C-alpha positions in Angstrom: -41.2 -1.8 21.8 -41.1 1.7 23.4 -39.2 4.5 21.7 -36.3 4.5 24.3 -35.8 0.8 23.7 -36.1 1.3 19.9 -33.5 4.1 20.1 -31.1 1.8 22.1 -31.6 -1.0 19.6 -30.9 1.3 16.7 -27.8 2.7 18.4 -26.6 -0.9 19.0 -27.2 -1.8 15.4 -25.3 1.2 14.2 -22.2 0.2 16.3 -22.5 -3.4 15.3 -22.7 -2.6 11.6 -19.7 -0.4 12.0 -17.3 -3.3 12.4 -16.6 -4.4 8.9 -14.1 -3.8 6.1 -10.5 -4.8 6.3 -8.1 -3.6 3.6 -4.8 -5.3 3.3 -1.8 -4.0 1.3 1.3 -5.9 0.3 4.1 -3.7 -1.1 5.7 -6.0 -3.7 8.8 -6.0 -5.9 7.0 -7.6 -8.8 3.3 -7.4 -10.1 2.9 -11.2 -10.0 1.0 -13.7 -7.9 4.4 -15.1 -6.9 5.1 -11.9 -4.9 1.6 -11.3 -3.5 0.6 -12.4 0.0 -3.0 -13.6 0.6 -4.4 -14.9 3.9 -4.7 -13.8 7.5 -1.8 -11.9 9.1 -1.7 -10.1 12.4 -5.1 -8.3 12.1 -8.3 -10.2 12.8 -10.0 -10.7 9.4 -13.5 -12.0 8.9 -12.3 -13.6 5.6 -9.7 -15.6 7.5 -7.3 -17.6 5.4 -9.2 -16.5 2.3 -8.4 -12.9 2.9 -7.3 -11.0 -0.2 -4.5 -8.4 -0.3 -3.9 -5.5 -2.7 -0.6 -5.9 -4.4 1.1 -2.5 -4.8 4.2 -2.3 -6.9 6.2 1.0 -7.0 9.8 1.3 -8.1 10.8 4.6 -6.4 9.9 7.9 -4.8 6.1 8.0 -4.3 2.8 6.2 -4.8 -0.8 7.1 -4.9 -3.5 4.4 -5.2 -7.3 4.7 -4.9 -10.1 2.2 -5.1 -8.4 -0.4 -2.9 -10.3 -3.7 -2.4 -11.2 -5.1 1.0 -10.3 -8.6 2.1 -13.3 -10.1 0.4 -12.5 -8.6 -3.0 -15.2 -5.8 -2.8 -14.1 -2.3 -3.6 -13.7 -0.3 -0.4 -12.9 3.1 -2.2 -10.1 3.7 0.3 -6.8 5.0 -1.0 -3.2 5.4 0.1 -0.4 7.9 -0.8 3.2 7.7 0.4 6.1 10.0 -0.6 9.7 10.2 0.3 10.9 6.6 0.1 13.8 5.3 -2.0 12.6 2.3 -3.8 11.1 -1.2 -3.6 13.4 -3.9 -2.5 13.4 -7.7 -2.4 15.3 -9.4 0.4 18.6 -11.2 -0.2 18.4 -15.0 0.2 20.6 -15.2 3.3 18.8 -12.5 5.3 16.1 -12.3 7.8 12.9 -12.5 5.8 13.8 -14.7 2.8 13.0 -18.4 2.9 12.2 -18.5 6.6 8.5 -19.2 6.6 8.1 -22.2 4.3 4.7 -23.6 3.5 1.5 -22.4 2.0 0.4 -20.6 5.2 3.7 -18.7 5.5 4.3 -14.9 5.8 7.2 -15.0 3.5 5.5 -13.2 0.6 4.4 -10.5 2.9 7.8 -9.9 4.6 10.3 -10.6 1.8 9.8 -7.4 -0.2 9.1 -3.8 0.9 9.4 -0.1 0.3 12.8 1.1 1.6 14.1 4.3 3.1 17.7 5.3 2.9 19.0 8.3 4.9 22.5 7.9 3.6 24.1 7.4 7.0 23.3 5.5 10.2 23.6 8.8 12.1 20.9 10.6 10.3 17.1 10.2 9.9 15.0 10.4 6.8 11.2 10.4 6.9 8.5 9.4 4.5 4.9 10.8 4.8 1.7 9.0 4.0 -2.0 9.2 4.3 -4.9 6.9 4.0 -7.9 8.4 2.2 -11.6 7.7 1.6 -12.3 6.7 5.1 -15.5 7.6 7.1 -14.9 10.9 8.9 -15.0 10.5 12.7 -14.7 6.7 12.6 -11.9 4.7 14.4 -9.5 2.5 12.4 -6.9 0.0 13.6 -3.7 0.4 11.6 -1.1 -2.4 11.3 2.3 -1.4 9.8 4.8 -4.2 8.9 8.4 -2.9 9.0 11.2 -5.4 9.0 13.8 -5.4 6.2 16.4 -7.9 5.1 19.5 -6.7 7.0 18.7 -7.9 10.4 21.7 -10.1 11.0 23.9 -7.6 12.8 26.8 -8.0 10.3 26.9 -4.5 8.8 27.1 -1.6 11.2 25.8 0.8 8.5 22.6 -1.0 7.8 21.9 -3.5 10.6 18.3 -3.2 11.8 16.4 -2.0 8.9 13.5 -1.8 11.3 11.2 1.2 11.3 9.7 4.0 13.4 6.0 4.8 12.6 4.1 7.8 13.9 0.4 8.4 13.9 -1.1 11.4 15.7 2.2 12.1 17.6 2.4 8.5 18.9 5.5 6.7 17.7 6.1 2.9 17.7 9.1 1.0 16.5 9.5 -2.4 15.0 12.5 -4.5 16.1 14.3 -7.8 15.7 13.4 -11.2 17.3 17.1 -11.9 18.0 17.1 -15.1 15.9 19.3 -15.2 12.8 16.9 -16.0 10.0 13.8 -15.1 12.1 11.5 -17.1 14.4 8.8 -17.6 11.8 6.1 -15.6 13.6 4.5 -12.2 13.5 4.9 -10.3 16.8 3.7 -6.8 17.7 6.8 -4.6 18.3 8.9 -6.9 16.2 7.6 -7.5 12.7 4.7 -5.0 13.1 3.2 -2.2 15.2 -0.4 -1.3 15.7 -2.3 2.0 16.1 -5.9 3.1 16.6 -6.7 6.4 15.0 -9.8 8.5 14.1 -10.2 9.7 10.5 -10.3 13.4 10.3 -13.2 15.5 8.7 -11.9 14.7 5.3 -11.8 11.0 5.9 -8.0 10.8 6.2 -5.4 9.5 8.6 -1.9 10.7 8.3 1.3 8.8 9.2 5.1 9.1 8.9 7.7 6.4 8.7 11.4 6.8 9.5 14.6 4.8 9.9 15.7 4.2 13.5 18.8 6.1 14.8 20.0 5.7 18.4 20.1 8.9 20.4 17.8 10.6 17.9 14.5 8.7 17.6 15.2 5.5 19.5 17.5 4.2 22.3 18.9 1.3 20.4 18.5 -0.3 16.9 17.5 -3.6 18.5 20.3 -5.5 16.8 22.3 -6.8 19.7 25.7 -6.9 18.0 25.4 -3.3 16.9 23.7 -1.7 19.9 23.4 2.1 19.7 24.4 2.3 16.0 21.1 2.6 14.3 20.4 2.0 10.6 20.4 4.2 7.5 17.6 2.0 6.1 14.0 1.3 7.0 11.3 -1.0 5.6 7.6 -1.0 5.0 6.5 -4.5 4.0 2.7 -4.0 4.2 -0.3 -2.5 6.0 -3.6 -3.6 7.3 -6.5 -1.1 7.8 -9.4 -2.3 9.9 -12.6 -0.3 10.1 -13.9 0.1 13.7 -16.7 2.3 15.1 -17.7 5.9 14.9 -16.6 8.2 17.7 -19.3 8.5 20.4 -20.1 12.1 19.4 -20.8 11.0 15.8 -23.2 8.3 17.0 -24.9 10.6 19.4 -25.5 13.2 16.8 -27.5 10.7 14.8 -29.7 9.6 17.6 -32.0 12.7 17.9 -33.0 12.2 14.3 -33.9 8.6 14.9 -35.7 9.5 18.1 -37.9 12.1 16.2 -38.6 9.7 13.4 -39.7 7.0 15.9 -41.9 9.4 17.9 -43.6 10.6 14.7 -44.4 7.0 13.7 -45.8 6.3 17.1 -48.2 9.3 17.0 -49.3 8.3 13.6 
């Protein structure tokens, strides 16, 4: 094989090998298997229904976790920190995410408990800050944020919605409500979760923020039809999925001259 073809093959192998680790996080109210979700959710996962999730339990305020495992159980050495939230909450039995996905393959354990924000009033916004650490600098990652709390029924004007606004690299996306009391038993982008693609910075980090949704300030409506334009003092973060993608083109190209020189030296030898 000629050097140009070898270089192309090496470059293709580099990109192919870059698709890999998936780290799943379930924010739970209790440190027990009864509260932990395992299996495939919205993100494609090579482990499929056998995918494992990190169960993170934090009562209030802030969290910092390192050495997260990937979906196969191998240590990925990624970490996550979040500060500025109120507490960890488990949904009430009559509300949106409790007892609505029966069966072994349900999403109930993922969606029924969550980290919660509370701004104190449905006319004000509070924001939590977070970062994912230990990533490969310059590589692209898909981020899935699950954000739907228990008060999605439209019965309480001060808290209806409990959906969330997530922001990554100045791009904001909002979760919503499926319009069905008790939920429609599915995971839909823009409803139960939002998805971003982001590049890890030079320190291997991706920063994000998470806020409650207030009409006229950071969203047009709170997406609860019976309380249009009221917003919610609360916001939820049920879980996250982090999917490793590929290096930025500039990162890959920087490595190619070294491979080219190595191949040429071997050919002359």
